[in-house]
C-alpha positions, -999 to +999 in steps of 0.1 A: -290+259+460-276+280+431-278+271+394-240+266+392-239+242+421-268+222+405-251+220+371-218+208+387-237+180+406-260+169+378-241+138+368-236+125+403-273+133+409-284+112+379-261+084+390-274+085+426-240+092+440-251+121+463-263+120+499-301+124+505-298+161+516-281+171+484-306+151+463-335+169+481-319+203+475-314+196+438-349+183+434-363+215+450-341+236+427-351+217+396-388+221+405-383+259+407-357+266+379-369+258+343-334+264+328-318+239+351-347+214+345-339+216+307-302+210+314-310+181+337-332+165+310-306+170+283-278+155+305-300+126+316-309+117+280-273+121+269-261+097+296-288+072+287-277+074+250-240+070+260-248+040+282-268+024+254-242+029+228-213+014+248-192-008+227-193-045+232-163-064+244-135-066+219-127-098+201-099-115+220-085-130+188-085-096+169-048-092+174-040-126+161-062-122+130-046-089+122-011-103+126-019-133+105-031-111+077+000-089+079+023-120+078+004-133+048+008-100+030+045-099+039+050-134+026+032-126-007+053-095-012+085-114-004+075-140-030+068-114-056+102-098-049+120-131-055+099-136-087+109-102-099+146-110-093+143-142-112+124-125-141+151-098-145+179-124-142+164-144-170+160-113-191+196-103-185+209-138-194+189-138-226+202-104-235+238-114-229+233-147-249+218-126-278+248-103-278+273-131-277+254-151-303+251-120-326+288-113-323+297-149-331+274-150-362+288-116-373+324-128-370+316-160-389+300-139-417+330-117-419+353-147-423+332-160-452+334-126-469+371-123-463+376-158-478+355-150-509+375-117-514+408-136-513+396-163-537+384-137-563+405-113-584+422-084-566+405-059-587+371-065-572+358-044-543+332-057-519+309-034-500+286-048-475+254-029-467+250-036-430+215-023-427+201-047-455+228-074-451+233-072-489+266-078-505+274-057-536+303-066-558+317-039-581+341-052-607+367-031-625+359+004-614 
């Protein structure tokens, strides 16, 4: 038997899947050919390692546990989105209320200044410093 034939039949030989005549021929060749003997030992050791390292059966509830974790993550993200919407809505409402309140207070202050200007003599000028909210009255300029 030739080296190529032996190499192609090594795995069936190791697994005892060949007839007795082929097994005898391979044994005779392996006894004579040192190179094929090394390939045989390497292949046999590799198959033993592969058979020993086979994975155990998968967990039948693996799919359910992964799906449960994904749903939990989705629900928490869904909740955080609704919390963000609520947070930004409250911030927007407070901003609008602040603007409206500031406008109302500003118009009320302007009415008080207008009333005081009418009650005083017409030769007086009032200048309001908006940045400091100070009222300066200059008389008889």
